PDB file of N, H, CA, C and O in Angstrom:
ATOM      1  N   UNK A   1      35.731 -12.630  14.112  1.00  0.00           N
ATOM      2  CA  UNK A   1      35.645 -11.471  13.232  1.00  0.00           C
ATOM      3  C   UNK A   1      34.399 -11.532  12.352  1.00  0.00           C
ATOM      4  O   UNK A   1      33.743 -10.517  12.121  1.00  0.00           O
ATOM      5  N   UNK A   2      34.077 -12.742  11.861  1.00  0.00           N
ATOM      6  H   UNK A   2      34.610 -13.567  12.049  1.00  0.00           H
ATOM      7  CA  UNK A   2      32.893 -12.885  11.007  1.00  0.00           C
ATOM      8  C   UNK A   2      31.617 -12.603  11.790  1.00  0.00           C
ATOM      9  O   UNK A   2      30.673 -12.033  11.242  1.00  0.00           O
ATOM     10  N   UNK A   3      31.574 -12.992  13.062  1.00  0.00           N
ATOM     11  H   UNK A   3      32.341 -13.455  13.507  1.00  0.00           H
ATOM     12  CA  UNK A   3      30.390 -12.754  13.875  1.00  0.00           C
ATOM     13  C   UNK A   3      30.162 -11.259  14.089  1.00  0.00           C
ATOM     14  O   UNK A   3      29.023 -10.794  14.045  1.00  0.00           O
ATOM     15  N   UNK A   4      31.220 -10.517  14.315  1.00  0.00           N
ATOM     16  H   UNK A   4      32.145 -10.894  14.350  1.00  0.00           H
ATOM     17  CA  UNK A   4      31.112  -9.068  14.523  1.00  0.00           C
ATOM     18  C   UNK A   4      30.651  -8.383  13.243  1.00  0.00           C
ATOM     19  O   UNK A   4      29.795  -7.499  13.282  1.00  0.00           O
ATOM     20  N   UNK A   5      31.216  -8.791  12.112  1.00  0.00           N
ATOM     21  H   UNK A   5      31.911  -9.509  12.081  1.00  0.00           H
ATOM     22  CA  UNK A   5      30.823  -8.219  10.828  1.00  0.00           C
ATOM     23  C   UNK A   5      29.357  -8.528  10.517  1.00  0.00           C
ATOM     24  O   UNK A   5      28.622  -7.665  10.037  1.00  0.00           O
ATOM     25  N   UNK A   6      28.944  -9.761  10.792  1.00  0.00           N
ATOM     26  H   UNK A   6      29.541 -10.462  11.182  1.00  0.00           H
ATOM     27  CA  UNK A   6      27.556 -10.149  10.571  1.00  0.00           C
ATOM     28  C   UNK A   6      26.621  -9.333  11.464  1.00  0.00           C
ATOM     29  O   UNK A   6      25.561  -8.896  11.016  1.00  0.00           O
ATOM     30  N   UNK A   7      27.010  -9.125  12.726  1.00  0.00           N
ATOM     31  H   UNK A   7      27.871  -9.480  13.090  1.00  0.00           H
ATOM     32  CA  UNK A   7      26.201  -8.354  13.666  1.00  0.00           C
ATOM     33  C   UNK A   7      26.071  -6.902  13.212  1.00  0.00           C
ATOM     34  O   UNK A   7      24.983  -6.330  13.280  1.00  0.00           O
ATOM     35  N   UNK A   8      27.150  -6.309  12.758  1.00  0.00           N
ATOM     36  H   UNK A   8      28.034  -6.773  12.703  1.00  0.00           H
ATOM     37  CA  UNK A   8      27.119  -4.921  12.280  1.00  0.00           C
ATOM     38  C   UNK A   8      26.233  -4.800  11.041  1.00  0.00           C
ATOM     39  O   UNK A   8      25.444  -3.861  10.931  1.00  0.00           O
ATOM     40  N   UNK A   9      26.362  -5.744  10.114  1.00  0.00           N
ATOM     41  H   UNK A   9      27.003  -6.506  10.204  1.00  0.00           H
ATOM     42  CA  UNK A   9      25.527  -5.720   8.908  1.00  0.00           C
ATOM     43  C   UNK A   9      24.046  -5.902   9.252  1.00  0.00           C
ATOM     44  O   UNK A   9      23.185  -5.275   8.634  1.00  0.00           O
ATOM     45  N   UNK A  10      23.749  -6.753  10.231  1.00  0.00           N
ATOM     46  H   UNK A  10      24.449  -7.262  10.733  1.00  0.00           H
ATOM     47  CA  UNK A  10      22.368  -6.961  10.655  1.00  0.00           C
ATOM     48  C   UNK A  10      21.789  -5.684  11.262  1.00  0.00           C
ATOM     49  O   UNK A  10      20.631  -5.353  11.006  1.00  0.00           O
ATOM     50  N   UNK A  11      22.561  -4.976  12.044  1.00  0.00           N
ATOM     51  H   UNK A  11      23.502  -5.245  12.251  1.00  0.00           H
ATOM     52  CA  UNK A  11      22.113  -3.717  12.645  1.00  0.00           C
ATOM     53  C   UNK A  11      21.858  -2.676  11.557  1.00  0.00           C
ATOM     54  O   UNK A  11      20.845  -1.978  11.595  1.00  0.00           O
ATOM     55  N   UNK A  12      22.756  -2.567  10.600  1.00  0.00           N
ATOM     56  H   UNK A  12      23.579  -3.134  10.569  1.00  0.00           H
ATOM     57  CA  UNK A  12      22.592  -1.593   9.512  1.00  0.00           C
ATOM     58  C   UNK A  12      21.348  -1.919   8.694  1.00  0.00           C
ATOM     59  O   UNK A  12      20.574  -1.024   8.357  1.00  0.00           O
ATOM     60  N   UNK A  13      21.156  -3.182   8.378  1.00  0.00           N
ATOM     61  H   UNK A  13      21.785  -3.909   8.652  1.00  0.00           H
ATOM     62  CA  UNK A  13      19.982  -3.598   7.617  1.00  0.00           C
ATOM     63  C   UNK A  13      18.701  -3.315   8.382  1.00  0.00           C
ATOM     64  O   UNK A  13      17.703  -2.898   7.793  1.00  0.00           O
ATOM     65  N   UNK A  14      18.720  -3.537   9.675  1.00  0.00           N
ATOM     66  H   UNK A  14      19.531  -3.876  10.153  1.00  0.00           H
ATOM     67  CA  UNK A  14      17.536  -3.303  10.496  1.00  0.00           C
ATOM     68  C   UNK A  14      17.159  -1.822  10.488  1.00  0.00           C
ATOM     69  O   UNK A  14      15.982  -1.490  10.343  1.00  0.00           O
ATOM     70  N   UNK A  15      18.114  -0.947  10.639  1.00  0.00           N
ATOM     71  H   UNK A  15      19.070  -1.216  10.758  1.00  0.00           H
ATOM     72  CA  UNK A  15      17.812   0.483  10.668  1.00  0.00           C
ATOM     73  C   UNK A  15      17.410   1.030   9.306  1.00  0.00           C
ATOM     74  O   UNK A  15      16.592   1.948   9.240  1.00  0.00           O
ATOM     75  N   UNK A  16      17.949   0.506   8.237  1.00  0.00           N
ATOM     76  H   UNK A  16      18.613  -0.240   8.291  1.00  0.00           H
ATOM     77  CA  UNK A  16      17.576   1.007   6.913  1.00  0.00           C
ATOM     78  C   UNK A  16      16.210   0.495   6.487  1.00  0.00           C
ATOM     79  O   UNK A  16      15.512   1.187   5.746  1.00  0.00           O
ATOM     80  N   UNK A  17      15.804  -0.681   6.922  1.00  0.00           N
ATOM     81  H   UNK A  17      16.371  -1.244   7.523  1.00  0.00           H
ATOM     82  CA  UNK A  17      14.500  -1.213   6.513  1.00  0.00           C
ATOM     83  C   UNK A  17      13.374  -0.647   7.355  1.00  0.00           C
ATOM     84  O   UNK A  17      12.247  -0.562   6.866  1.00  0.00           O
ATOM     85  N   UNK A  18      13.620  -0.258   8.589  1.00  0.00           N
ATOM     86  H   UNK A  18      14.535  -0.328   8.986  1.00  0.00           H
ATOM     87  CA  UNK A  18      12.565   0.281   9.447  1.00  0.00           C
ATOM     88  C   UNK A  18      12.428   1.793   9.321  1.00  0.00           C
ATOM     89  O   UNK A  18      11.581   2.385   9.990  1.00  0.00           O
ATOM     90  N   UNK A  19      13.214   2.413   8.506  1.00  0.00           N
ATOM     91  H   UNK A  19      13.902   1.932   7.962  1.00  0.00           H
ATOM     92  CA  UNK A  19      13.180   3.866   8.402  1.00  0.00           C
ATOM     93  C   UNK A  19      11.951   4.416   7.716  1.00  0.00           C
ATOM     94  O   UNK A  19      11.585   5.565   7.960  1.00  0.00           O
ATOM     95  N   UNK A  20      11.291   3.635   6.858  1.00  0.00           N
ATOM     96  H   UNK A  20      11.589   2.701   6.659  1.00  0.00           H
ATOM     97  CA  UNK A  20      10.146   4.135   6.096  1.00  0.00           C
ATOM     98  C   UNK A  20       8.816   3.587   6.573  1.00  0.00           C
ATOM     99  O   UNK A  20       7.847   3.628   5.814  1.00  0.00           O
ATOM    100  N   UNK A  21       8.723   3.087   7.765  1.00  0.00           N
ATOM    101  H   UNK A  21       9.510   3.054   8.381  1.00  0.00           H
ATOM    102  CA  UNK A  21       7.468   2.503   8.247  1.00  0.00           C
ATOM    103  C   UNK A  21       6.385   3.562   8.393  1.00  0.00           C
ATOM    104  O   UNK A  21       5.236   3.290   8.046  1.00  0.00           O
ATOM    105  N   UNK A  22       6.691   4.738   8.884  1.00  0.00           N
ATOM    106  H   UNK A  22       7.625   4.959   9.167  1.00  0.00           H
ATOM    107  CA  UNK A  22       5.690   5.768   9.119  1.00  0.00           C
ATOM    108  C   UNK A  22       5.229   6.488   7.870  1.00  0.00           C
ATOM    109  O   UNK A  22       4.316   7.311   7.944  1.00  0.00           O
ATOM    110  N   UNK A  23       5.824   6.207   6.734  1.00  0.00           N
ATOM    111  H   UNK A  23       6.565   5.539   6.674  1.00  0.00           H
ATOM    112  CA  UNK A  23       5.482   6.942   5.520  1.00  0.00           C
ATOM    113  C   UNK A  23       4.051   6.678   5.077  1.00  0.00           C
ATOM    114  O   UNK A  23       3.336   7.617   4.728  1.00  0.00           O
ATOM    115  N   UNK A  24       3.619   5.434   5.081  1.00  0.00           N
ATOM    116  H   UNK A  24       4.200   4.671   5.364  1.00  0.00           H
ATOM    117  CA  UNK A  24       2.273   5.098   4.601  1.00  0.00           C
ATOM    118  C   UNK A  24       1.209   5.709   5.507  1.00  0.00           C
ATOM    119  O   UNK A  24       0.163   6.139   5.020  1.00  0.00           O
ATOM    120  N   UNK A  25       1.453   5.754   6.788  1.00  0.00           N
ATOM    121  H   UNK A  25       2.302   5.405   7.183  1.00  0.00           H
ATOM    122  CA  UNK A  25       0.467   6.301   7.714  1.00  0.00           C
ATOM    123  C   UNK A  25       0.387   7.822   7.609  1.00  0.00           C
ATOM    124  O   UNK A  25      -0.667   8.397   7.882  1.00  0.00           O
ATOM    125  N   UNK A  26       1.459   8.478   7.225  1.00  0.00           N
ATOM    126  H   UNK A  26       2.316   8.012   7.003  1.00  0.00           H
ATOM    127  CA  UNK A  26       1.452   9.929   7.178  1.00  0.00           C
ATOM    128  C   UNK A  26       1.107  10.476   5.800  1.00  0.00           C
ATOM    129  O   UNK A  26       0.928  11.684   5.646  1.00  0.00           O
ATOM    130  N   UNK A  27       1.011   9.612   4.799  1.00  0.00           N
ATOM    131  H   UNK A  27       1.156   8.631   4.924  1.00  0.00           H
ATOM    132  CA  UNK A  27       0.706  10.074   3.449  1.00  0.00           C
ATOM    133  C   UNK A  27      -0.750  10.526   3.367  1.00  0.00           C
ATOM    134  O   UNK A  27      -1.638   9.883   3.927  1.00  0.00           O
ATOM    135  N   UNK A  28      -0.985  11.621   2.675  1.00  0.00           N
ATOM    136  H   UNK A  28      -0.264  12.144   2.220  1.00  0.00           H
ATOM    137  CA  UNK A  28      -2.344  12.127   2.522  1.00  0.00           C
ATOM    138  C   UNK A  28      -3.070  11.329   1.448  1.00  0.00           C
ATOM    139  O   UNK A  28      -2.471  10.967   0.435  1.00  0.00           O
ATOM    140  N   UNK A  29      -4.356  11.049   1.658  1.00  0.00           N
ATOM    141  H   UNK A  29      -4.842  11.342   2.481  1.00  0.00           H
ATOM    142  CA  UNK A  29      -5.099  10.326   0.628  1.00  0.00           C
ATOM    143  C   UNK A  29      -5.282  11.198  -0.609  1.00  0.00           C
ATOM    144  O   UNK A  29      -5.333  12.422  -0.495  1.00  0.00           O
ATOM    145  N   UNK A  30      -5.380  10.594  -1.779  1.00  0.00           N
ATOM    146  H   UNK A  30      -5.338   9.599  -1.872  1.00  0.00           H
ATOM    147  CA  UNK A  30      -5.544  11.387  -3.000  1.00  0.00           C
ATOM    148  C   UNK A  30      -6.902  12.074  -3.037  1.00  0.00           C
ATOM    149  O   UNK A  30      -7.864  11.619  -2.418  1.00  0.00           O
ATOM    150  N   UNK A  31      -6.959  13.162  -3.763  1.00  0.00           N
ATOM    151  H   UNK A  31      -6.178  13.532  -4.265  1.00  0.00           H
ATOM    152  CA  UNK A  31      -8.206  13.897  -3.910  1.00  0.00           C
ATOM    153  C   UNK A  31      -9.078  13.165  -4.927  1.00  0.00           C
ATOM    154  O   UNK A  31      -8.814  13.207  -6.129  1.00  0.00           O
ATOM    155  N   UNK A  32     -10.118  12.493  -4.433  1.00  0.00           N
ATOM    156  H   UNK A  32     -10.332  12.459  -3.457  1.00  0.00           H
ATOM    157  CA  UNK A  32     -10.974  11.682  -5.290  1.00  0.00           C
ATOM    158  C   UNK A  32     -12.240  12.459  -5.613  1.00  0.00           C
ATOM    159  O   UNK A  32     -12.941  12.929  -4.716  1.00  0.00           O
ATOM    160  N   UNK A  33     -12.525  12.588  -6.901  1.00  0.00           N
ATOM    161  H   UNK A  33     -11.956  12.206  -7.629  1.00  0.00           H
ATOM    162  CA  UNK A  33     -13.734  13.266  -7.327  1.00  0.00           C
ATOM    163  C   UNK A  33     -14.888  12.279  -7.366  1.00  0.00           C
ATOM    164  O   UNK A  33     -14.719  11.136  -7.791  1.00  0.00           O
ATOM    165  N   UNK A  34     -16.061  12.719  -6.924  1.00  0.00           N
ATOM    166  H   UNK A  34     -16.198  13.647  -6.579  1.00  0.00           H
ATOM    167  CA  UNK A  34     -17.232  11.858  -6.970  1.00  0.00           C
ATOM    168  C   UNK A  34     -17.781  11.834  -8.388  1.00  0.00           C
ATOM    169  O   UNK A  34     -17.852  12.860  -9.064  1.00  0.00           O
ATOM    170  N   UNK A  35     -18.165  10.645  -8.819  1.00  0.00           N
ATOM    171  H   UNK A  35     -18.108   9.812  -8.270  1.00  0.00           H
ATOM    172  CA  UNK A  35     -18.701  10.469 -10.166  1.00  0.00           C
ATOM    173  C   UNK A  35     -20.219  10.383 -10.082  1.00  0.00           C
ATOM    174  O   UNK A  35     -20.761   9.619  -9.284  1.00  0.00           O
ATOM    175  N   UNK A  36     -20.898  11.166 -10.906  1.00  0.00           N
ATOM    176  H   UNK A  36     -20.458  11.787 -11.555  1.00  0.00           H
ATOM    177  CA  UNK A  36     -22.354  11.126 -10.941  1.00  0.00           C
ATOM    178  C   UNK A  36     -22.798   9.921 -11.763  1.00  0.00           C
ATOM    179  O   UNK A  36     -22.213   9.636 -12.807  1.00  0.00           O
ATOM    180  N   UNK A  37     -23.823   9.214 -11.304  1.00  0.00           N
ATOM    181  H   UNK A  37     -24.299   9.445 -10.455  1.00  0.00           H
ATOM    182  CA  UNK A  37     -24.309   8.069 -12.081  1.00  0.00           C
ATOM    183  C   UNK A  37     -24.900   8.514 -13.416  1.00  0.00           C
ATOM    184  O   UNK A  37     -25.511   9.578 -13.510  1.00  0.00           O
ATOM    185  N   UNK A  38     -24.710   7.686 -14.450  1.00  0.00           N
ATOM    186  H   UNK A  38     -24.213   6.821 -14.373  1.00  0.00           H
ATOM    187  CA  UNK A  38     -25.213   8.012 -15.782  1.00  0.00           C
ATOM    188  C   UNK A  38     -26.694   7.704 -15.927  1.00  0.00           C
ATOM    189  O   UNK A  38     -27.364   8.295 -16.774  1.00  0.00           O
ATOM    190  N   UNK A  39     -27.199   6.824 -15.146  1.00  0.00           N
ATOM    191  H   UNK A  39     -26.654   6.344 -14.458  1.00  0.00           H
ATOM    192  CA  UNK A  39     -28.608   6.467 -15.231  1.00  0.00           C
ATOM    193  C   UNK A  39     -28.908   5.258 -14.372  1.00  0.00           C
ATOM    194  O   UNK A  39     -28.045   4.761 -13.648  1.00  0.00           O
ATOM    195  N   UNK A  40     -30.138   4.791 -14.462  1.00  0.00           N
ATOM    196  H   UNK A  40     -30.839   5.195 -15.050  1.00  0.00           H
ATOM    197  CA  UNK A  40     -30.562   3.632 -13.692  1.00  0.00           C
ATOM    198  C   UNK A  40     -30.867   2.500 -14.661  1.00  0.00           C
ATOM    199  O   UNK A  40     -31.574   2.693 -15.649  1.00  0.00           O
ATOM    200  N   UNK A  41     -30.328   1.313 -14.372  1.00  0.00           N
ATOM    201  H   UNK A  41     -29.753   1.156 -13.569  1.00  0.00           H
ATOM    202  CA  UNK A  41     -30.494   0.172 -15.264  1.00  0.00           C
ATOM    203  C   UNK A  41     -30.983  -1.029 -14.471  1.00  0.00           C
ATOM    204  O   UNK A  41     -30.685  -1.154 -13.283  1.00  0.00           O
ATOM    205  N   UNK A  42     -31.722  -1.901 -15.114  1.00  0.00           N
ATOM    206  H   UNK A  42     -31.963  -1.799 -16.079  1.00  0.00           H
ATOM    207  CA  UNK A  42     -32.196  -3.134 -14.510  1.00  0.00           C
ATOM    208  C   UNK A  42     -31.526  -4.308 -15.244  1.00  0.00           C
ATOM    209  O   UNK A  42     -31.576  -4.397 -16.471  1.00  0.00           O
ATOM    210  N   UNK A  43     -30.901  -5.203 -14.468  1.00  0.00           N
ATOM    211  H   UNK A  43     -30.861  -5.130 -13.471  1.00  0.00           H
ATOM    212  CA  UNK A  43     -30.222  -6.349 -15.041  1.00  0.00           C
ATOM    213  C   UNK A  43     -31.121  -7.568 -14.870  1.00  0.00           C
ATOM    214  O   UNK A  43     -31.557  -7.883 -13.763  1.00  0.00           O
ATOM    215  N   UNK A  44     -31.393  -8.249 -15.985  1.00  0.00           N
ATOM    216  H   UNK A  44     -31.039  -7.993 -16.885  1.00  0.00           H
ATOM    217  CA  UNK A  44     -32.226  -9.454 -15.930  1.00  0.00           C
ATOM    218  C   UNK A  44     -31.441 -10.721 -16.240  1.00  0.00           C
ATOM    219  O   UNK A  44     -32.032 -11.798 -16.316  1.00  0.00           O
ATOM    220  N   UNK A  45     -30.160 -10.626 -16.417  1.00  0.00           N
ATOM    221  H   UNK A  45     -29.680  -9.751 -16.356  1.00  0.00           H
ATOM    222  CA  UNK A  45     -29.312 -11.780 -16.738  1.00  0.00           C
ATOM    223  C   UNK A  45     -29.057 -12.601 -15.470  1.00  0.00           C
ATOM    224  O   UNK A  45     -29.183 -12.090 -14.358  1.00  0.00           O
ATOM    225  N   UNK A  46     -28.699 -13.870 -15.645  1.00  0.00           N
ATOM    226  H   UNK A  46     -28.597 -14.285 -16.549  1.00  0.00           H
ATOM    227  CA  UNK A  46     -28.378 -14.723 -14.502  1.00  0.00           C
ATOM    228  C   UNK A  46     -26.964 -14.480 -13.982  1.00  0.00           C
ATOM    229  O   UNK A  46     -26.668 -14.751 -12.819  1.00  0.00           O
ATOM    230  N   UNK A  47     -26.081 -13.960 -14.862  1.00  0.00           N
ATOM    231  H   UNK A  47     -26.321 -13.739 -15.808  1.00  0.00           H
ATOM    232  CA  UNK A  47     -24.734 -13.610 -14.417  1.00  0.00           C
ATOM    233  C   UNK A  47     -24.324 -12.325 -15.127  1.00  0.00           C
ATOM    234  O   UNK A  47     -24.746 -12.054 -16.251  1.00  0.00           O
ATOM    235  N   UNK A  48     -23.492 -11.543 -14.444  1.00  0.00           N
ATOM    236  H   UNK A  48     -23.150 -11.763 -13.530  1.00  0.00           H
ATOM    237  CA  UNK A  48     -23.091 -10.246 -14.984  1.00  0.00           C
ATOM    238  C   UNK A  48     -21.585 -10.077 -14.787  1.00  0.00           C
ATOM    239  O   UNK A  48     -21.089 -10.174 -13.664  1.00  0.00           O
ATOM    240  N   UNK A  49     -20.870  -9.829 -15.864  1.00  0.00           N
ATOM    241  H   UNK A  49     -21.273  -9.750 -16.776  1.00  0.00           H
ATOM    242  CA  UNK A  49     -19.416  -9.599 -15.823  1.00  0.00           C
ATOM    243  C   UNK A  49     -19.146  -8.121 -16.068  1.00  0.00           C
ATOM    244  O   UNK A  49     -19.508  -7.574 -17.109  1.00  0.00           O
ATOM    245  N   UNK A  50     -18.514  -7.492 -15.105  1.00  0.00           N
ATOM    246  H   UNK A  50     -18.220  -7.936 -14.258  1.00  0.00           H
ATOM    247  CA  UNK A  50     -18.225  -6.054 -15.234  1.00  0.00           C
ATOM    248  C   UNK A  50     -16.734  -5.883 -15.349  1.00  0.00           C
ATOM    249  O   UNK A  50     -16.249  -4.757 -15.468  1.00  0.00           O
TER     250      UNK A  50
END
């Protein structure tokens, strides 16, 4: 009886976890606005933290 119950629970878990696989592939990318550069700068430092 425990084996049958375990098998049924495994099947249910498998179907509920695989149901959302196609969501990420079908989602539309967000509308990204292009940002214009503010200017041109020259960095003379040996290291730069942004």
